[in-house]
C-alpha positions as CSV (number, residue, x, y, z in Angstrom):
1,X,-102.0,38.0,-158.6
2,X,-98.6,37.9,-160.4
3,X,-95.6,35.7,-160.0
4,X,-93.9,38.5,-158.2
5,X,-96.5,38.9,-155.5
6,X,-97.3,35.2,-155.0
7,X,-94.3,33.3,-153.5
8,X,-95.8,30.0,-154.3
9,X,-95.5,30.5,-158.0
10,X,-91.7,30.4,-158.0
11,X,-89.4,27.8,-156.4
12,X,-88.4,28.7,-152.8
13,X,-85.0,30.4,-152.4
14,X,-84.6,28.7,-149.0
15,X,-82.2,25.8,-148.4
16,X,-83.5,22.5,-149.8
17,X,-86.5,24.3,-151.2
18,X,-88.2,24.7,-147.8
19,X,-91.4,26.6,-148.5
20,X,-91.0,30.2,-147.5
21,X,-93.9,30.2,-145.0
22,X,-92.8,33.6,-143.7
23,X,-93.9,35.1,-147.0
24,X,-96.9,32.8,-147.8
25,X,-100.4,34.0,-146.8
26,X,-103.6,32.1,-147.0
27,X,-104.9,34.1,-150.0
28,X,-101.9,32.8,-152.0
29,X,-102.9,29.2,-152.0
30,X,-106.0,29.0,-154.3
31,X,-104.4,31.1,-157.2
32,X,-101.3,29.0,-156.9
33,X,-103.3,25.8,-157.2
34,X,-105.2,27.1,-160.2
35,X,-101.9,28.0,-161.8
36,X,-100.6,24.5,-161.0
37,X,-103.6,22.8,-162.4
38,X,-103.4,24.8,-165.7
39,X,-99.7,24.2,-166.1
40,X,-99.9,20.5,-165.6
41,X,-102.8,20.1,-168.0
42,X,-100.8,22.0,-170.7
43,X,-97.8,19.7,-170.0
44,X,-99.9,16.6,-170.4
45,X,-101.5,18.0,-173.5
46,X,-98.1,18.4,-175.0
47,X,-97.4,14.7,-174.3
48,X,-100.6,13.5,-175.9
49,X,-100.2,15.7,-179.0
50,X,-96.7,14.4,-179.9
51,X,-97.0,12.9,-183.4
52,X,-94.2,10.4,-183.0
53,X,-94.8,7.0,-181.5
54,X,-94.7,6.7,-177.7
55,X,-91.4,6.2,-176.1
56,X,-90.3,6.1,-172.5
57,X,-88.7,9.6,-172.8
58,X,-91.6,11.3,-174.6
59,X,-94.3,9.8,-172.5
60,X,-93.3,8.4,-169.1
61,X,-90.4,10.7,-168.4
62,X,-92.3,13.6,-169.7
63,X,-95.2,12.7,-167.4
64,X,-92.8,12.6,-164.4
65,X,-91.6,16.0,-165.3
66,X,-95.1,17.4,-165.4
67,X,-96.9,19.0,-162.4
68,X,-93.8,20.3,-160.6
69,X,-95.6,23.6,-159.7
70,X,-98.7,21.8,-158.5
71,X,-96.6,19.3,-156.4
72,X,-94.8,22.2,-154.8
73,X,-98.0,24.1,-153.9
74,X,-99.8,20.9,-152.7
75,X,-97.0,19.8,-150.4
76,X,-96.8,23.3,-149.0
77,X,-100.6,23.6,-148.4
78,X,-101.4,20.1,-147.1
79,X,-98.6,20.3,-144.5
80,X,-100.5,23.3,-143.1
81,X,-104.0,22.0,-143.5
82,X,-103.3,19.0,-141.3
83,X,-101.0,20.7,-138.7
84,X,-102.4,24.2,-138.4
85,X,-105.9,24.2,-139.8
86,X,-107.2,27.6,-139.0
87,X,-110.8,28.4,-140.1
88,X,-109.4,30.2,-143.1
89,X,-107.3,27.2,-144.1
90,X,-110.2,24.9,-143.5
91,X,-112.3,26.9,-145.9
92,X,-109.7,26.7,-148.6
93,X,-109.3,23.0,-148.0
94,X,-113.0,22.5,-148.4
95,X,-113.1,24.5,-151.6
96,X,-110.1,22.8,-153.0
97,X,-111.0,19.1,-152.4
98,X,-113.3,18.6,-155.4
99,X,-111.0,20.7,-157.6
100,X,-108.0,18.5,-156.7
101,X,-110.0,15.3,-157.3
102,X,-111.2,16.6,-160.7
103,X,-107.7,17.5,-161.7
104,X,-106.3,14.1,-160.8
105,X,-109.0,12.4,-162.8
106,X,-108.4,14.7,-165.8
107,X,-104.9,13.2,-166.0
108,X,-105.3,9.6,-164.7
109,X,-108.4,9.1,-166.9
110,X,-107.0,10.8,-170.0
111,X,-107.6,8.3,-172.8
112,X,-104.9,9.6,-175.1
113,X,-102.3,9.5,-172.3
114,X,-103.4,6.0,-171.3
115,X,-103.0,4.8,-174.9
116,X,-99.4,6.2,-174.9
117,X,-98.6,4.6,-171.6
118,X,-100.1,1.3,-172.7
119,X,-98.0,1.3,-175.9
120,X,-94.8,1.7,-173.9
121,X,-95.9,-0.9,-171.5
122,X,-96.5,-3.4,-174.3
123,X,-93.0,-2.8,-175.6
124,X,-91.2,-2.8,-172.3
125,X,-89.4,-6.1,-172.9
126,X,-87.9,-4.7,-176.1
127,X,-86.9,-1.3,-174.7
128,X,-83.5,-0.5,-173.2
129,X,-84.8,0.3,-169.7
130,X,-83.1,0.2,-166.4
131,X,-84.8,-1.5,-163.4
132,X,-86.4,1.8,-162.1
133,X,-87.6,2.8,-165.6
134,X,-89.2,-0.6,-166.2
135,X,-90.9,-0.5,-162.8
136,X,-92.1,3.0,-163.5
137,X,-93.8,1.9,-166.8
138,X,-95.4,-1.1,-165.0
139,X,-96.7,1.0,-162.1
140,X,-98.1,3.9,-164.2
141,X,-99.9,1.4,-166.4
142,X,-101.2,-0.6,-163.5
143,X,-102.3,2.5,-161.6
144,X,-104.1,4.1,-164.5
145,X,-105.8,0.8,-165.4
146,X,-106.8,0.3,-161.7
147,X,-108.1,3.9,-161.5
148,X,-110.4,3.4,-164.5
149,X,-108.5,4.8,-167.5
150,X,-109.8,2.0,-169.7
151,X,-113.5,2.8,-169.0
152,X,-115.8,4.3,-171.6
153,X,-116.6,8.0,-171.5
154,X,-119.9,7.7,-169.7
155,X,-118.4,5.5,-167.0
156,X,-115.5,8.0,-166.7
157,X,-117.9,10.9,-166.2
158,X,-119.7,9.0,-163.4
159,X,-116.4,8.0,-161.9
160,X,-115.2,11.6,-161.8
161,X,-118.4,12.7,-160.1
162,X,-118.0,10.0,-157.5
163,X,-114.4,11.0,-156.8
164,X,-115.2,14.7,-156.4
165,X,-118.1,13.9,-154.0
166,X,-115.9,11.6,-152.0
167,X,-113.2,14.2,-151.8
168,X,-115.7,16.6,-150.3
169,X,-117.0,14.0,-147.9
170,X,-113.6,12.9,-146.5
171,X,-112.7,16.6,-146.0
172,X,-116.0,17.1,-144.1
173,X,-115.3,14.0,-142.0
174,X,-111.9,15.4,-140.9
175,X,-113.3,18.8,-140.2
176,X,-116.2,17.5,-138.1
177,X,-113.9,15.3,-136.1
178,X,-111.4,18.1,-135.4
179,X,-114.2,20.4,-134.3
180,X,-116.0,17.8,-132.1
181,X,-112.7,16.6,-130.6
182,X,-112.0,20.2,-129.5
183,X,-115.5,20.6,-128.3
184,X,-115.4,17.4,-126.2
185,X,-112.1,18.2,-124.4
186,X,-112.9,17.4,-120.7
187,X,-112.9,20.3,-118.2
188,X,-112.3,19.7,-114.5
189,X,-112.9,22.2,-111.7
190,X,-110.2,21.0,-109.4
191,X,-106.9,19.1,-109.2
192,X,-108.6,16.7,-106.9
193,X,-110.6,15.3,-109.8
194,X,-107.2,14.6,-111.6
195,X,-105.6,12.9,-108.6
196,X,-102.8,10.7,-109.8
197,X,-101.4,13.0,-112.5
198,X,-98.0,14.4,-112.0
199,X,-97.3,18.1,-111.2
200,X,-96.1,18.6,-114.8
201,X,-99.3,17.0,-116.2
202,X,-101.5,19.1,-114.0
203,X,-99.6,22.2,-115.1
204,X,-100.2,21.3,-118.7
205,X,-103.9,20.8,-118.0
206,X,-104.0,24.2,-116.3
207,X,-102.3,25.8,-119.3
208,X,-104.6,24.1,-121.7
209,X,-107.6,25.5,-119.9
210,X,-106.1,29.0,-119.7
211,X,-105.5,28.9,-123.4
212,X,-109.3,28.6,-123.8
213,X,-110.1,31.3,-121.3
214,X,-111.0,28.8,-118.5
215,X,-108.7,30.3,-115.8
216,X,-108.7,28.4,-112.6
217,X,-109.8,25.1,-114.2
218,X,-108.1,22.2,-115.9
219,X,-108.6,20.7,-119.3
220,X,-107.6,17.4,-120.9
221,X,-107.7,17.3,-124.7
222,X,-108.6,14.0,-126.4
223,X,-106.1,12.0,-128.5
224,X,-107.3,10.4,-131.8
225,X,-107.6,6.9,-130.5
226,X,-110.3,5.7,-128.1
227,X,-108.3,5.6,-124.9
228,X,-106.4,8.4,-123.1
229,X,-102.9,8.4,-121.5
230,X,-104.4,9.8,-118.3
231,X,-106.6,6.8,-117.7
232,X,-103.7,4.8,-116.4
233,X,-103.1,7.2,-113.6
234,X,-106.4,8.8,-112.5
235,X,-107.6,7.5,-109.2
236,X,-111.1,9.1,-109.4
237,X,-113.2,6.7,-111.3
238,X,-115.8,9.3,-112.3
239,X,-113.0,11.3,-114.0
240,X,-111.9,8.2,-115.9
241,X,-115.5,7.6,-117.0
242,X,-116.0,11.1,-118.2
243,X,-112.9,11.0,-120.4
244,X,-113.8,7.7,-122.0
245,X,-117.4,8.8,-122.5
246,X,-116.2,11.9,-124.3
247,X,-113.9,10.0,-126.5
248,X,-116.5,7.4,-127.5
249,X,-119.0,10.1,-128.3
250,X,-116.9,12.0,-130.8
251,X,-118.8,12.9,-134.0
252,X,-121.9,10.9,-133.1
253,X,-123.9,13.3,-130.9
254,X,-126.5,14.5,-133.4
255,X,-124.9,17.9,-133.7
256,X,-123.4,19.7,-136.7
257,X,-120.3,17.6,-136.3
258,X,-122.0,14.3,-136.5
259,X,-120.2,12.0,-138.9
260,X,-122.6,9.1,-139.1
261,X,-124.4,10.3,-142.3
262,X,-121.1,11.4,-143.7
263,X,-119.4,8.0,-143.3
264,X,-122.5,6.1,-144.6
265,X,-122.4,8.1,-147.8
266,X,-118.6,7.6,-148.1
267,X,-119.1,3.8,-147.7
268,X,-121.9,3.8,-150.3
269,X,-120.0,5.8,-152.9
270,X,-116.8,3.8,-152.4
271,X,-118.8,0.7,-153.0
272,X,-120.5,2.2,-156.1
273,X,-117.1,3.2,-157.4
274,X,-115.6,-0.2,-156.9
275,X,-118.5,-1.8,-158.8
276,X,-117.9,0.7,-161.7
277,X,-114.3,-0.4,-161.7
278,X,-115.1,-4.1,-161.8
279,X,-114.8,-5.1,-158.1
280,X,-117.3,-6.5,-155.7
281,X,-116.3,-4.1,-152.9
282,X,-114.0,-1.2,-152.0
283,X,-111.9,-3.7,-150.0
284,X,-111.5,-5.9,-153.1
285,X,-110.5,-2.8,-155.1
286,X,-107.9,-1.5,-152.6
287,X,-106.2,-4.8,-151.8
288,X,-105.9,-5.8,-155.5
289,X,-103.1,-3.3,-155.8
290,X,-101.4,-4.0,-152.4
291,X,-99.1,-6.8,-151.3
292,X,-102.1,-8.6,-149.7
293,X,-103.8,-9.1,-153.1
294,X,-107.3,-9.7,-151.9
295,X,-109.5,-9.1,-148.8
296,X,-109.7,-12.8,-148.2
297,X,-106.0,-12.8,-147.4
298,X,-106.5,-9.9,-145.0
299,X,-109.5,-11.7,-143.3
300,X,-107.5,-14.9,-143.0
301,X,-104.7,-13.2,-141.1
302,X,-107.1,-11.1,-138.9
303,X,-109.1,-14.1,-137.9
304,X,-106.0,-16.1,-137.2
305,X,-104.9,-13.5,-134.7
306,X,-108.3,-12.5,-133.3
307,X,-109.3,-15.6,-131.4
308,X,-106.0,-16.0,-129.4
309,X,-105.9,-12.2,-128.8
310,X,-109.5,-12.2,-127.4
311,X,-108.7,-15.2,-125.1
312,X,-105.6,-13.3,-123.8
313,X,-107.7,-10.2,-123.3
314,X,-110.2,-12.3,-121.4
315,X,-107.6,-13.6,-119.1
316,X,-106.3,-10.1,-118.5
317,X,-109.8,-8.9,-117.7
318,X,-110.2,-11.7,-115.1
319,X,-106.9,-10.6,-113.4
320,X,-108.1,-7.0,-113.4
321,X,-111.4,-8.0,-111.9
322,X,-109.6,-9.9,-109.2
323,X,-107.7,-6.7,-108.3
324,X,-111.0,-4.8,-108.0
325,X,-112.6,-7.5,-105.9
326,X,-109.7,-7.7,-103.5
327,X,-108.9,-4.0,-103.1
328,X,-112.0,-1.9,-103.7
329,X,-114.5,-1.2,-100.9
330,X,-117.4,-1.4,-103.3
331,X,-117.3,-4.1,-106.0
332,X,-117.9,-3.2,-109.6
333,X,-117.4,-4.8,-113.0
334,X,-114.3,-3.7,-115.0
335,X,-115.3,-1.3,-117.7
336,X,-113.2,0.2,-120.5
337,X,-112.3,3.3,-118.5
338,X,-110.9,1.1,-115.7
339,X,-108.7,-1.1,-117.8
340,X,-105.6,1.1,-118.0
341,X,-105.7,2.1,-114.3
342,X,-105.9,-1.5,-113.0
343,X,-103.5,-2.8,-115.6
344,X,-100.9,-0.4,-114.1
345,X,-101.8,-1.8,-110.6
346,X,-101.0,-5.3,-111.9
347,X,-97.9,-4.2,-113.6
348,X,-96.6,-2.6,-110.4
349,X,-97.5,-5.7,-108.3
350,X,-96.2,-8.2,-110.8
351,X,-93.1,-6.4,-112.1
352,X,-92.5,-3.7,-109.5
353,X,-92.8,-1.2,-112.3
354,X,-94.9,2.0,-112.5
355,X,-94.9,3.1,-116.1
356,X,-96.0,6.6,-115.3
357,X,-93.1,7.1,-112.9
358,X,-90.7,6.7,-115.8
359,X,-91.5,10.1,-117.3
360,X,-88.7,12.0,-115.5
361,X,-86.3,9.8,-117.5
362,X,-88.0,10.7,-120.8
363,X,-87.4,14.4,-121.2
364,X,-88.4,15.2,-124.8
365,X,-85.3,17.1,-125.9
366,X,-83.0,14.4,-124.5
367,X,-85.2,11.6,-126.1
368,X,-84.9,13.5,-129.4
369,X,-81.2,14.2,-129.5
370,X,-79.7,11.4,-127.4
371,X,-82.2,8.8,-128.4
372,X,-83.8,9.2,-131.8
373,X,-80.9,11.2,-133.4
374,X,-78.2,9.1,-131.6
375,X,-79.6,5.8,-132.9
376,X,-79.8,7.2,-136.4
377,X,-76.2,8.5,-136.2
378,X,-74.8,5.2,-134.9
379,X,-76.8,3.2,-137.5
380,X,-76.5,5.3,-140.6
381,X,-73.8,7.9,-139.9
382,X,-76.1,10.9,-140.4
383,X,-75.9,14.0,-138.2
384,X,-78.4,16.7,-137.3
385,X,-78.0,20.4,-136.7
386,X,-80.8,22.7,-135.7
387,X,-81.4,25.6,-138.2
388,X,-82.8,28.4,-136.1
389,X,-82.5,30.7,-139.1
390,X,-85.2,28.6,-141.0
391,X,-88.8,29.2,-140.2
392,X,-91.4,26.5,-140.7
393,X,-95.2,26.9,-140.9
394,X,-95.7,27.4,-137.2
395,X,-93.5,28.7,-134.4
396,X,-93.7,25.3,-132.7
397,X,-92.2,23.5,-135.6
398,X,-88.4,23.2,-135.5
399,X,-86.0,22.7,-138.5
400,X,-83.0,20.4,-138.5
401,X,-80.5,20.0,-141.3
402,X,-79.4,16.4,-141.9
403,X,-76.0,15.5,-143.3
404,X,-74.3,12.2,-144.2
405,X,-71.2,11.0,-142.5
406,X,-69.0,12.6,-145.2
407,X,-70.7,16.0,-144.7
408,X,-72.8,15.8,-147.8
409,X,-76.3,17.1,-147.4
410,X,-79.3,14.8,-147.1
411,X,-82.2,17.1,-146.5
412,X,-84.2,18.8,-143.8
413,X,-86.2,17.3,-140.9
414,X,-89.0,19.3,-139.3
415,X,-90.4,18.3,-135.9
416,X,-93.8,19.7,-134.7
417,X,-94.2,18.1,-131.3
418,X,-97.0,19.7,-129.4
419,X,-100.8,19.6,-129.7
420,X,-103.0,22.5,-130.5
421,X,-106.6,23.0,-131.4
422,X,-105.8,23.6,-135.1
423,X,-103.8,20.3,-135.5
424,X,-105.6,17.1,-136.4
425,X,-105.3,14.2,-134.0
426,X,-102.7,11.5,-134.0
427,X,-99.1,11.5,-135.3
428,X,-97.8,11.4,-138.8
429,X,-95.0,12.1,-141.3
430,X,-95.4,13.9,-144.6
431,X,-93.0,15.3,-147.2
432,X,-92.8,19.1,-147.7
433,X,-90.4,18.5,-150.6
434,X,-89.9,15.1,-152.3
435,X,-86.5,13.9,-153.4
436,X,-86.0,13.3,-157.2
437,X,-82.9,13.2,-159.4
438,X,-85.0,14.1,-162.4
439,X,-86.2,17.4,-160.7
440,X,-83.0,18.0,-158.8
441,X,-84.8,18.1,-155.4
442,X,-83.7,16.9,-152.0
443,X,-86.1,15.8,-149.2
444,X,-87.8,18.0,-146.6
445,X,-89.9,15.8,-144.2
446,X,-92.0,16.7,-141.2
447,X,-93.1,14.7,-138.1
448,X,-96.2,15.8,-136.2
449,X,-97.1,14.6,-132.8
450,X,-99.7,15.7,-130.2
451,X,-97.8,16.0,-127.0
452,X,-99.5,18.3,-124.4
453,X,-97.6,21.6,-124.0
454,X,-96.2,21.9,-120.4
455,X,-96.5,25.0,-118.2
456,X,-94.2,27.9,-118.9
457,X,-90.6,27.0,-118.0
458,X,-91.4,23.4,-117.3
459,X,-89.8,20.4,-119.0
460,X,-91.7,18.2,-121.5
461,X,-91.7,14.7,-119.9
462,X,-92.9,12.0,-122.3
463,X,-94.8,8.8,-121.6
464,X,-93.3,5.6,-122.9
465,X,-96.1,5.6,-125.5
466,X,-95.1,9.0,-126.6
467,X,-91.4,8.0,-126.8
468,X,-92.6,5.0,-129.0
469,X,-94.5,7.4,-131.2
470,X,-91.6,9.7,-131.7
471,X,-89.3,6.8,-132.7
472,X,-92.0,5.3,-134.9
473,X,-92.7,8.5,-136.8
474,X,-89.0,9.2,-137.2
475,X,-88.8,5.8,-138.9
476,X,-91.1,7.2,-141.6
477,X,-88.9,10.3,-141.7
478,X,-85.8,8.2,-142.4
479,X,-87.7,6.5,-145.2
480,X,-88.5,9.9,-146.7
481,X,-84.9,11.2,-146.2
482,X,-83.1,8.1,-147.5
483,X,-85.1,7.2,-150.5
484,X,-82.9,8.1,-153.5
485,X,-84.7,7.7,-156.8
486,X,-84.8,9.3,-160.2
487,X,-88.6,9.7,-160.6
488,X,-90.8,11.6,-158.2
489,X,-93.5,8.8,-158.5
490,X,-91.2,6.7,-156.3
491,X,-90.0,9.3,-153.8
492,X,-89.9,8.7,-150.1
493,X,-92.7,6.7,-148.6
494,X,-94.6,6.3,-152.0
495,X,-94.8,2.6,-151.5
496,X,-97.7,0.1,-151.1
497,X,-99.9,1.1,-148.1
498,X,-99.5,-2.3,-146.5
499,X,-95.7,-1.9,-146.6
500,X,-95.3,1.7,-145.6
501,X,-95.5,1.0,-141.8
502,X,-92.7,-1.5,-141.9
503,X,-89.7,1.0,-141.8
504,X,-91.3,3.0,-139.0
505,X,-92.1,-0.1,-136.9
506,X,-88.5,-1.3,-137.3
507,X,-87.2,2.0,-135.9
508,X,-89.1,1.3,-132.6
509,X,-86.6,-1.5,-131.8
510,X,-84.0,1.1,-130.7
511,X,-86.2,2.4,-127.8
512,X,-85.1,-0.2,-125.4
513,X,-81.8,-1.1,-127.1
514,X,-79.2,-0.9,-124.2
515,X,-76.8,1.4,-125.9
516,X,-79.6,3.8,-127.0
517,X,-81.7,3.6,-123.8
518,X,-78.6,4.3,-121.6
519,X,-77.8,7.4,-123.7
520,X,-81.2,9.1,-123.5
521,X,-83.0,7.7,-120.4
522,X,-81.5,10.1,-117.9
523,X,-83.4,11.8,-115.1
524,X,-84.2,15.4,-116.2
525,X,-83.0,16.9,-112.9
526,X,-80.1,14.7,-111.7
527,X,-78.9,13.1,-114.9
528,X,-79.0,9.7,-113.3
529,X,-79.6,6.8,-115.7
530,X,-82.6,4.5,-115.5
531,X,-81.9,1.8,-112.9
532,X,-80.7,-1.4,-114.6
533,X,-83.2,-3.3,-112.5
534,X,-86.0,-1.1,-113.9
535,X,-84.8,-1.6,-117.4
536,X,-84.9,-5.4,-116.9
537,X,-88.4,-5.2,-115.6
538,X,-89.4,-3.0,-118.5
539,X,-88.2,-5.5,-121.0
540,X,-89.9,-8.3,-119.1
541,X,-93.3,-6.5,-119.7
542,X,-93.0,-6.4,-123.5
543,X,-95.8,-8.9,-123.9
544,X,-97.7,-7.6,-120.9
545,X,-101.3,-6.5,-121.7
546,X,-100.8,-7.6,-125.3
547,X,-104.2,-9.3,-125.4
548,X,-105.8,-5.9,-124.9
549,X,-103.5,-4.0,-127.2
550,X,-103.8,-6.6,-130.0
551,X,-107.5,-7.0,-129.6
552,X,-108.3,-3.2,-129.8
553,X,-106.1,-2.9,-132.9
554,X,-107.6,-6.0,-134.6
555,X,-111.1,-4.8,-133.8
556,X,-110.4,-1.5,-135.7
557,X,-108.7,-3.4,-138.6
558,X,-111.7,-5.6,-139.0
559,X,-114.2,-2.8,-138.6
560,X,-112.4,-1.1,-141.5
561,X,-112.7,-4.2,-143.6
562,X,-116.3,-4.7,-142.7
563,X,-117.3,-1.2,-143.8
564,X,-115.4,-1.6,-147.0
565,X,-116.7,-5.1,-147.9
566,X,-120.2,-3.6,-148.1
567,X,-121.5,-3.9,-151.7
568,X,-123.2,-1.2,-153.7
569,X,-126.5,-3.0,-153.2
570,X,-126.4,-2.8,-149.4
571,X,-127.9,0.1,-147.4
572,X,-126.5,0.6,-143.9
573,X,-128.8,2.8,-141.9
574,X,-127.5,2.2,-138.3
575,X,-123.8,2.9,-137.8
576,X,-123.7,1.6,-134.2
577,X,-125.6,-1.6,-135.0
578,X,-123.3,-2.3,-138.0
579,X,-120.2,-1.8,-135.9
580,X,-121.5,-4.0,-133.1
581,X,-122.4,-6.8,-135.6
582,X,-118.9,-6.6,-137.2
583,X,-117.1,-6.8,-133.9
584,X,-119.2,-9.7,-132.8
585,X,-118.6,-11.5,-136.1
586,X,-114.8,-11.7,-135.4
587,X,-115.2,-12.2,-131.6
588,X,-113.8,-8.9,-130.5
589,X,-117.0,-7.4,-129.0
590,X,-115.9,-7.1,-125.4
591,X,-117.2,-3.7,-124.2
592,X,-114.3,-3.5,-121.8
593,X,-111.9,-3.6,-124.8
594,X,-113.4,-1.2,-127.2
595,X,-112.0,-0.8,-130.8
596,X,-109.1,1.5,-131.0
597,X,-111.1,3.7,-133.3
598,X,-114.9,3.7,-133.5
599,X,-116.5,4.5,-136.9
600,X,-117.3,8.1,-136.4
601,X,-113.7,9.1,-135.4
602,X,-111.9,6.5,-137.6
603,X,-109.9,9.2,-139.4
604,X,-107.4,6.7,-140.9
605,X,-110.1,5.2,-143.1
606,X,-112.7,7.9,-143.6
607,X,-110.4,10.9,-144.1
608,X,-106.9,9.5,-144.3
609,X,-105.3,7.2,-146.8
610,X,-106.0,3.9,-145.0
611,X,-109.4,3.0,-146.3
612,X,-109.6,-0.8,-146.4
613,X,-106.0,-0.6,-145.4
614,X,-105.8,-0.3,-141.7
615,X,-104.7,-3.9,-141.6
616,X,-101.4,-2.6,-142.9
617,X,-100.0,-2.1,-139.4
618,X,-100.2,-5.8,-138.5
619,X,-99.4,-6.9,-142.0
620,X,-96.2,-4.8,-141.9
621,X,-95.4,-6.0,-138.4
622,X,-94.7,-9.5,-139.8
623,X,-91.8,-7.9,-141.7
624,X,-90.8,-5.7,-138.8
625,X,-90.6,-8.5,-136.2
626,X,-88.7,-10.7,-138.6
627,X,-86.3,-7.8,-139.3
628,X,-85.7,-7.2,-135.6
629,X,-84.6,-10.8,-135.4
630,X,-82.2,-10.2,-138.2
631,X,-80.6,-7.2,-136.5
632,X,-80.3,-9.2,-133.3
633,X,-78.6,-12.1,-135.1
634,X,-76.2,-9.8,-136.9
635,X,-74.9,-7.5,-134.1
636,X,-77.6,-4.9,-133.7
637,X,-76.8,-1.2,-133.8
638,X,-73.9,-1.3,-136.3
639,X,-73.0,0.8,-139.4
640,X,-72.8,-2.3,-141.5
641,X,-76.4,-3.3,-140.6
642,X,-77.6,0.2,-141.0
643,X,-76.0,0.5,-144.4
644,X,-77.6,-2.7,-145.6
645,X,-81.0,-1.7,-144.4
646,X,-80.6,1.8,-145.9
647,X,-79.3,0.6,-149.3
648,X,-81.7,-2.3,-149.8
649,X,-84.9,-1.1,-148.3
650,X,-85.1,2.6,-147.2
651,X,-83.0,3.8,-150.1
652,X,-85.1,2.3,-152.9
653,X,-88.2,4.2,-151.9
654,X,-91.1,2.9,-154.1
655,X,-88.8,2.1,-157.1
656,X,-88.9,-1.7,-156.5
657,X,-91.5,-4.2,-155.6
658,X,-91.5,-4.0,-151.8
659,X,-91.5,-7.8,-151.1
660,X,-88.7,-8.2,-153.6
661,X,-86.7,-5.5,-151.8
662,X,-87.4,-7.3,-148.5
663,X,-86.1,-10.6,-149.9
664,X,-83.0,-8.7,-151.2
665,X,-82.4,-7.4,-147.6
666,X,-83.4,-10.6,-145.6
667,X,-82.4,-13.3,-148.1
668,X,-85.9,-14.9,-147.8
669,X,-89.6,-14.1,-147.2
670,X,-90.6,-13.0,-143.7
671,X,-91.6,-15.6,-141.2
672,X,-94.7,-14.9,-139.0
673,X,-93.3,-16.6,-135.9
674,X,-91.4,-13.6,-134.5
675,X,-94.7,-11.6,-134.6
676,X,-96.6,-14.3,-132.8
677,X,-94.0,-14.4,-130.1
678,X,-94.0,-10.6,-129.7
679,X,-97.8,-10.4,-129.4
680,X,-97.9,-13.3,-127.0
681,X,-99.8,-15.5,-129.5
682,X,-97.3,-18.3,-129.8
683,X,-98.7,-20.5,-127.1
């Protein structure tokens, strides 16, 4: 295949380098990857063969210039493999996984390249480097050392084999989970079984069933996390039980999609790799290069929060049980599938607030344009215009051009809102093109959600959780759009894992901000604003059910740590028993409050980038809650505040130590008290 026939082998002619998905076919990907591998290896070889002594320019900058073709192809492909993984794309992904791991090791573990980087690192104090250049030297040296570049040849060969096998296993885990999640979508024969859902939700369930050839029936697909939005509304207890049972069973049913053996091997090989690299566990290896520094620091924080959270959840369960005892003809013990339904009963009784009844005020297009975009414009001065002339990777993905207040271009924002069988679960942001002054590229970022597609001609009415997810993921998008760096190594969200959630969490503050809420929360039929009394009650519930919410999250965070504190000498043969023991150890083993992700469908840590790092959400939330306090103290939604946050945090990308950047923004380290108050743990 020649350059002329493979569109991936040349830079895209589209605005901002948006991949030309209209011309790209699946058969183009593997040849383009092979060309990208070969080109970067030649570029690195030219660096290591230079006879002159290493300098920043002939080593670090040259390394940053390398791999441009491969980066372009990888960004293009991995956007598709996560959001539209057809069987053909899945096959390519499976074939590609060990090849990509081997290529990355060929560069990261290159002894000659490491020597050159180390020489520059040792001379960094004597070199005329600006702040970004110095940090680039430090990070490349640290990352190569951490990855094993200083090991002997035999150890490197073993490390490479481990990395290739792990890449295959994590790919298998994700494929199994996607297939089993699709297979376990819950089918209902009549609308009576879904009593409590709105007409729009029933229409979406009918359409989902019809899309699978199940005319006359209704189908609810499963989200990535353990619960399900419908559990808060469904009056038929058996329907709730079926949904929860399906969710908990994912990838653990003894079929071809069972992930138990897969994750056990992942855990074992990660532990072996950690020992090879000089660490007691994978958790120790991962946290050594995060802001946490060590798994003991993570454990200290999780245990500090777990006890009060479990007590709060216990009190909440007692209140739920009282509702059951007082109102149900036949008494039963509250179970996990009951929690959301009776929580809404209490919310309604205590606050006169029915969260599900708010959906008519959260029409998706209005939330996007008059909420998400509106807040960004008021805060940062940026504007958005939809580019119907630009085609993304799927008809459901929409493209928006983003410009600064002075009209100068910022980049492209792509939104892919709706669920489909070929899209992995959850919600995320990724870059399709990364910004870099060195390469002359501007950012193209995409947000993916999994909102059910409504019936033909019907509006998309979001839940409050879905509104929160959209604001959250857009916070990641802003990070990717605003980061303005020279070197691609620092572009966008390329920051420490336990810092990356901070900007996205901060963006959630605008959901209920009066000026923003009043602008987007309008009834989709009448245009009437949300009743101020309802808004007051909504704000009053911000700590409501936080025992449950915090406990289910902390349970997952600790489960991740437990799996990745396993040493290479331990052999775990029973996944369910290990999980139960881990949750009991931290006091979060209440069966009515299951972990947000059970092991066999914990994609964040077994197929995503959060292994030993799922604690990052609560770790980042300390910074987030403290930042919200700063915004409130300094006038809230103002351009001056937005400019400061953009310039000192979002705009630096990964080019500065994140905690140093935070201190530059805040004037001090973050305090934990705002988080404790938010989570109802300050009493």
